[in-house]
C-alpha angles and dihedrals in degrees: 000000000000124000094247089057092051098049131057096005139083135073123338113249109223118193111195114211096331112197104204130050090210091064092048090053093047090049090052090052091051089050092052091050090064103032103265122135111163106100119175122184124197117206100328110210096229097041130242141312095038123194093203091054091054093045092053095045092077106190093354096082089119087068092049092049092049095044116125119221124207135185094216134033092230089062092052095057104038094106094047128092100198132025131188117206111211113217138139096198129092111258135202088231124100106228137134113266116217137184124233096259093054091043093050093052091045092051091049091052093049091049089053087059091052094253121144115234133190142194116216121208126186138217122304095243104041111359123218128349124228095260091055093047088049090063090060125082099223140000122249116205127180118225094248127156106269093231090057102032097137116096130186110252093246091050091052092047090049094053095047094043089051092053091048092052093044090054088060091064096049129094108295088224088069089078095053095103087065097041120144120261133196091275125120114277116280114274117253123232091254090059092045093049088049089055091050093050091048095048096042094049090053092047090049090055089051092049091239095148101077131187093030095224090064093054097098093051093045091051092050090051093049092049092048091055093056097040092055089062095061090221124213126228090256092050091052090052091048093050093048089049090053092050091049091048094049092044090055095219122136089350114138124161111250119239114243115261119230125221091264091056096254121130 
């Protein structure tokens, strides 16, 4: 693997509401060890910039200085096409659960198609909540001993980053099960979130979410259905067209166009 492949590329590391600057710095150091550089931080508890994060990053301060900070998780993933949520706990969300070897090969294959990928990590004390996991495409779980399933954020980043880098040295044929086809490019998270907003607003108008207290669970289930399909950009456009047609808003039949271009 060439140097330009090893540095400055790879999955985005997304830390959701990290509580300690020391852990952010240690995670940045782990990223640098294995050639990752895209660090995204969602609502850090102690604000940003953080002196403790920089102090604990050792020689990875360039990652700390370039880190992007967001108020909401949705904002941190809009330019990505596929996101793994890392968690060791059972979740009330129906998603495929993968190990680090599978995930690393899959991410490499997606990157080869030009798709942006991300790895989502939760808070030190209790990880990710169900709504955050619901925004991811699949769950990534490390094969830890059940009695000691909790890992420090930096430890988890280190293990997954190692597997991603190792996959880059393996036989290229190993990624063939995920090879690109002639389909439209994978949809990005911004496009998928736009589909969710469109569909959910229409369903709200039709009073689909009933009783109201079940709305959050129903929305998570709907989103999980679409995310399992790994939709393409063309499929997103088709689905939104269907929703618009069924909703009956701003939908007018187009007049036929003659050979000279006149309607």
